[in-house]
C-alpha positions in Angstrom: 19.8 5.6 -0.2 20.4 4.1 3.2 19.8 1.0 5.2 16.6 1.2 7.3 17.7 0.1 10.7 14.6 -1.0 12.6 16.3 -0.7 15.9 16.5 3.1 15.5 12.9 3.6 14.2 10.2 4.5 16.6 6.8 6.1 15.9 5.4 7.0 12.6 6.9 10.5 12.7 10.4 9.3 13.6 12.9 10.5 11.0 15.3 8.0 9.5 18.9 8.6 10.5 20.4 5.1 9.8 23.8 4.1 11.0 24.4 1.7 8.1 23.3 -1.3 10.1 21.2 -3.9 8.4 20.7 -6.9 10.7 17.9 -6.9 13.1 19.6 -8.5 16.1 18.1 -6.3 18.8 14.9 -6.7 20.7 11.7 -5.5 19.1 9.4 -4.0 21.8 10.5 -5.1 25.3 11.0 -8.4 27.2 7.5 -8.2 28.7 5.8 -7.6 25.3 8.2 -8.3 22.4 6.3 -6.6 19.6 7.0 -3.4 17.7 5.4 -1.5 14.8 7.3 0.6 12.3 6.7 3.1 9.5 9.5 2.7 6.9 9.8 5.3 4.1 12.0 3.7 1.4 11.7 6.5 -1.1 15.3 7.3 -0.6 16.2 4.4 1.7 16.3 0.6 1.6 16.0 -2.3 4.0 19.0 -4.4 3.2 18.9 -8.2 3.2 18.5 -9.3 6.8 16.6 -11.8 9.0 15.3 -12.0 12.6 13.7 -14.5 14.9 10.5 -12.5 15.0 7.7 -13.0 12.4 6.9 -9.9 10.3 3.6 -8.7 8.8 3.3 -5.5 6.8 1.4 -3.5 4.2 2.2 -0.8 1.7 0.9 2.7 2.5 2.5 4.7 -0.4 3.7 3.9 -3.8 5.1 0.4 -4.5 7.6 -1.7 -2.5 9.8 -4.4 -3.9 10.3 -7.3 -1.4 13.0 -9.8 -2.0 13.0 -13.2 -0.2 15.9 -15.1 -1.5 15.3 -15.5 -5.3 11.7 -14.6 -5.0 10.8 -11.0 -5.8 7.4 -9.4 -5.2 6.2 -5.9 -6.2 3.6 -4.8 -3.7 1.3 -1.8 -4.4 -0.6 0.3 -2.0 -2.6 -1.7 0.6 -1.0 -5.0 -0.5 0.1 -7.2 2.5 3.1 -9.4 3.1 4.1 -12.0 5.7 7.7 -13.1 6.4 8.3 -16.1 8.6 10.9 -16.3 11.3 14.6 -16.3 10.2 13.7 -15.8 6.5 16.2 -13.6 4.5 14.4 -10.6 3.1 15.0 -7.0 1.9 12.8 -4.1 0.9 13.3 -1.4 -1.8 11.4 1.3 -3.6 9.8 -0.4 -6.6 9.1 2.3 -9.1 9.5 6.0 -10.0 6.6 7.3 -7.9 7.4 10.3 -5.6 7.0 8.3 -2.4 7.3 4.7 -1.3 6.6 3.5 2.2 5.2 0.5 4.2 4.2 -0.2 7.8 5.2 -3.4 9.6 4.4 -5.4 12.7 7.4 -7.4 14.0 6.4 -9.8 16.7 8.1 -12.6 18.6 6.3 -15.9 18.6 6.1 -16.0 22.3 3.4 -13.4 22.3 1.1 -16.0 20.8 2.9 -19.2 21.9 3.6 -18.4 25.5 5.8 -21.0 27.3 7.6 -23.6 25.2 5.5 -26.4 26.7 2.2 -24.7 26.2 -0.6 -25.9 23.9 -0.5 -22.6 22.1 3.2 -23.0 21.3 2.8 -26.6 20.2 -0.5 -26.4 18.2 -0.5 -22.8 16.9 3.0 -21.4 16.7 5.4 -24.1 15.8 3.4 -25.4 12.8 4.1 -22.0 11.3 7.6 -21.2 12.4 8.9 -24.7 11.8 7.3 -24.9 8.4 10.3 -24.5 6.1 7.9 -24.5 3.1 6.3 -21.3 4.4 8.9 -18.6 4.0 6.7 -15.7 2.8 3.2 -14.9 1.7 1.7 -12.0 -0.2 -1.9 -10.9 -0.1 -3.8 -8.6 -2.5 -7.4 -7.6 -2.7 -8.1 -10.6 -4.9 -7.4 -13.1 -2.1 -10.4 -14.3 0.0 -8.7 -13.7 3.3 -7.3 -10.2 2.3 -10.0 -8.0 3.9 -9.9 -9.9 7.2 -6.1 -9.8 7.4 -5.9 -6.1 6.4 -8.4 -5.2 9.2 -6.5 -7.2 11.8 -3.1 -5.7 10.8 -4.3 -2.1 10.8 -5.9 -2.6 14.2 -2.7 -4.1 15.6 -0.5 -1.4 14.1 -2.7 1.5 15.3 -3.2 0.1 18.8 0.5 -0.5 19.3 1.6 2.7 17.7 -0.7 4.9 19.8 -0.4 2.7 22.8 -4.2 2.9 23.5 -5.5 1.7 26.9 -5.2 -2.1 27.2 -3.2 -2.2 23.9 -1.5 -5.4 25.0 -4.8 -7.2 25.3 -6.2 -5.7 22.1 -3.0 -6.6 20.1 -2.8 -10.1 21.5 -6.4 -10.8 20.7 -6.1 -9.5 17.1 -2.8 -11.5 16.7 -4.6 -14.7 17.8 -7.1 -14.3 15.0 -4.4 -13.5 12.5 -2.4 -16.6 13.5 -5.5 -18.7 13.2 -5.9 -17.5 9.6 -2.2 -18.0 8.9 -2.3 -21.5 10.3 -5.0 -22.5 7.9 -3.1 -21.0 5.0 0.1 -22.7 6.1 -1.5 -26.1 5.5 -1.4 -25.4 1.8 2.3 -24.3 1.9 4.2 -27.4 2.9 6.8 -27.7 0.1 9.9 -27.5 2.3 13.3 -26.5 0.8 16.0 -29.2 0.9 18.2 -29.5 3.9 21.2 -28.4 1.8 19.4 -25.2 0.9 18.8 -24.5 4.6 22.5 -25.1 5.3 23.5 -22.8 2.5 21.2 -20.0 3.7 22.8 -20.2 7.2 26.2 -19.9 5.6 25.0 -17.0 3.5 23.9 -15.1 6.6 27.4 -15.3 8.0 28.9 -14.0 4.7 26.4 -11.1 4.5 27.1 -10.1 8.1 30.8 -9.9 7.1 30.0 -7.9 4.0 27.8 -5.4 5.9 30.5 -4.9 8.5 33.4 -4.6 6.1 32.0 -3.3 2.8 34.2 -0.2 3.0 37.3 -2.4 2.9 38.8 -4.6 0.2 37.0 -7.9 0.3 38.1 -11.1 -1.4 36.4 -14.3 -2.1 38.7 -15.9 0.4 37.7 -13.4 3.1 34.0 -14.3 2.5 34.9 -18.0 2.7 36.8 -17.5 6.0 33.8 -15.6 7.5 31.6 -18.7 7.0 34.3 -21.4 7.4 33.6 -22.8 4.0 35.4 -23.1 0.6 35.4 -20.3 -2.0 33.4 -22.5 -4.4 30.7 -23.0 -1.7 30.5 -19.2 -1.3 29.7 -18.9 -5.0 27.1 -21.7 -4.7 25.4 -20.2 -1.7 24.9 -16.8 -3.4 23.8 -18.3 -6.7 21.3 -20.8 -5.2 19.8 -18.5 -2.6 20.0 -15.0 -4.1 20.5 -15.7 -7.8 23.5 -13.4 -8.0 27.2 -13.6 -7.4 28.8 -12.5 -4.1 30.6 -9.6 -5.8 27.3 -8.4 -7.5 25.8 -8.3 -4.0 28.8 -6.5 -2.6 28.8 -4.0 -5.4 25.1 -3.2 -5.1 25.4 -2.9 -1.3 28.3 -0.4 -1.7 26.4 1.6 -4.3 23.3 2.0 -2.1 25.4 3.3 0.7 27.3 5.6 -1.6 24.0 7.0 -2.9 22.8 7.7 0.6 26.1 9.4 1.5 26.0 11.6 -1.7 22.5 12.8 -0.7 23.0 13.2 3.0 26.6 14.2 3.7 28.9 17.0 2.6 31.7 14.6 1.7 33.2 14.9 -1.7 32.4 12.3 -4.4 36.0 11.1 -4.2 35.8 10.7 -0.5 32.6 8.7 -0.7 34.0 6.6 -3.4 36.8 5.5 -1.0 34.5 5.2 2.0 32.3 2.8 0.2 35.1 0.4 -0.9 35.7 1.7 -4.5 39.4 2.3 -5.2 38.9 3.2 -8.8 37.0 6.5 -9.3 36.2 5.9 -13.0 34.8 2.4 -12.3 32.7 3.9 -9.5 31.2 6.5 -11.8 30.6 3.8 -14.4 28.7 1.4 -12.2 26.9 4.2 -10.4 25.6 5.6 -13.6 24.5 2.1 -14.7 22.6 1.7 -11.4 21.1 5.2 -11.0 21.0 6.5 -14.6 23.3 9.5 -13.9 26.8 10.2 -12.7 27.4 10.6 -8.9 27.9 14.4 -9.4 24.6 14.7 -11.2 22.9 12.6 -8.6 24.1 15.0 -5.9 22.6 17.9 -7.8 
């Protein structure tokens, strides 16, 4: 498996060749029109926990996709839709044993809809969504009354932007306006905001995750994580437990294993070399936890 780095994805036929980067800090689209569409095949890949200022919409096109937003987990089947608000922690994985698992996404900066900060569009139609801490994510299935309308809008946006049809900017912006109108209506029913302490903890967690993603190949201690976020060791434990439901070392272990699985499949490095490159200094422990995660030994996985 590997981290799907959206910054290196392009059109639907672009092959994944990820550089083990998981945080979307680059520009989606361009400064004039900050929107981009992606086709992410997560059959043998994964989108690690990350966040971005842009809002994200997507739908499953093959198999099933597991989406994690903090402690919340959703298994989406083919044609199911998701929405993830600005700066919300999320991750995507293959959800089952089907041969393929893939989704398409639209990642758009709020300025495409809101325009200038002092505009009526920003004040009335964008900020009520992006500033709504109670609206972190939404999932839509065929049972939902707004599903068909949203699915049609999303597929029109994805296709127009992917192919770059004539006047695609106008087409996409028009469809997005209708999509935001629907989203704004739905957001009025999702106003249970998390506590201020939870928001602070999530911000701290981002700093720790950035550190882990950059240094997972090295020996990492609880003190290292605490220093990365300028907090106490006990607060590191609280942040992970409250936001993700797991310990920081569980998260670190799983992150290392996913990168190890990708390297086993896609490089000629020996198992022992991969073990060290992914931060495991005990080969027998690596084999044990790998088998627990993937159902076979690293050598059998390579076969």
